[in-house]
Structures are given as structure tokens and as C-alpha cells.
C-alpha positions in Angstrom: 7.2 6.3 -6.3 11.0 6.5 -6.0 13.2 4.3 -8.0 16.1 2.4 -6.7 19.9 3.7 -7.2 20.8 0.1 -7.9 19.8 -2.2 -10.6 18.2 -5.4 -9.8 21.7 -7.7 -10.8 23.4 -5.4 -7.8 20.9 -6.4 -5.2 21.3 -9.8 -6.2 24.8 -9.6 -6.0 24.6 -8.5 -2.6 22.4 -10.9 -1.1 24.7 -13.5 -3.0 27.9 -11.8 -0.9 25.5 -12.4 2.4 24.8 -15.8 1.4 28.7 -16.6 1.0 29.4 -15.3 4.8 29.8 -11.9 4.0 28.4 -9.8 7.1 25.6 -8.2 6.9 26.8 -4.9 8.3 29.9 -4.9 5.7 27.8 -5.3 2.9 25.4 -2.3 4.0 28.4 0.0 4.6 29.9 -0.6 1.1 26.8 -0.1 -0.4 25.8 2.6 1.6 22.4 1.5 2.5 20.9 0.3 5.8 20.0 -2.8 7.2 16.4 -2.4 6.9 16.9 -2.0 3.0 18.8 -5.3 2.7 16.7 -7.3 4.6 13.5 -5.7 2.2 15.6 -6.6 -0.4 16.0 -10.3 0.8 12.4 -10.4 1.4 11.5 -9.4 -1.9 14.3 -11.0 -4.3 15.7 -14.1 -2.1 16.2 -17.3 -4.4 16.2 -15.4 -7.8 18.8 -15.7 -9.9 19.6 -13.2 -12.7 18.0 -14.9 -15.6 14.9 -15.1 -13.3 15.0 -11.3 -12.6 15.3 -10.6 -16.2 12.5 -12.8 -17.1 10.3 -11.1 -14.2 11.3 -7.5 -15.4 10.3 -8.7 -19.1 6.7 -10.0 -17.5 6.3 -6.9 -16.0 6.9 -4.8 -18.8 4.7 -6.9 -21.0 1.8 -6.5 -18.4 2.2 -2.6 -18.2 1.5 -2.7 -21.9 -1.3 -5.0 -22.2 -3.0 -3.0 -19.2 -2.7 0.1 -21.3 -4.4 -1.8 -24.4 -6.9 -2.7 -22.3 -7.8 0.6 -21.1 -7.7 2.2 -24.5 -10.3 -0.7 -25.8 -12.2 0.1 -22.8 -13.0 3.9 -23.5 -13.2 2.8 -27.4 -15.9 0.5 -26.6 -17.5 3.2 -24.2 -17.1 6.2 -26.3 -18.9 3.8 -29.4 -21.8 2.8 -26.8 -22.3 6.6 -25.9 -22.5 7.1 -29.6 -25.0 4.4 -30.4 -27.4 5.7 -27.6 -27.1 9.3 -28.5 -28.3 8.3 -32.1 -31.4 6.1 -31.1 
């Protein structure tokens, strides 16, 4: 999956400029993005502050790590189960 060349803080700043009254066309021109991208960002990040974005990013990282741990433990459990059934 492609990553954005803009940080989440930059995206929120652009959305705040739009709320303040700057024309969407002008924001898109300065950031060199399409209006479709802007409205996709608006749909995803509207109403979030920078602190909430940081917390969301931290929760996503923690969730990714926990999913990895669950996958490792599931694999260990499966290996143990297979070794027990072959020994009997």
C-alpha cells in the first residue's frame, strides 16, 4: 500500500485552513494534490486534532504489535499440539 508524502499533521493543518475559509482549490494547488484527495482526507480526518492523531497512531502501532504476538503464540500452540499428537 502506498504511503502518503504528507504527514497526518500536515493533512490536519490543510483541513483547518479549509475550515478557516481558504478555498479548497487554493489548498490543493499549494499542496499539489487533487480535490479528490482533499475530500478523502476530509472524510478520514475531519474533526481530529493533532493530539488525537498521535494517540490514534500510537494505538495502531500497539494493535499491530499485539496482532504479531497473537500470531506467534498461535503458531507455537499449533506446533505443540502437533508434537503431542505424534508422540502418542
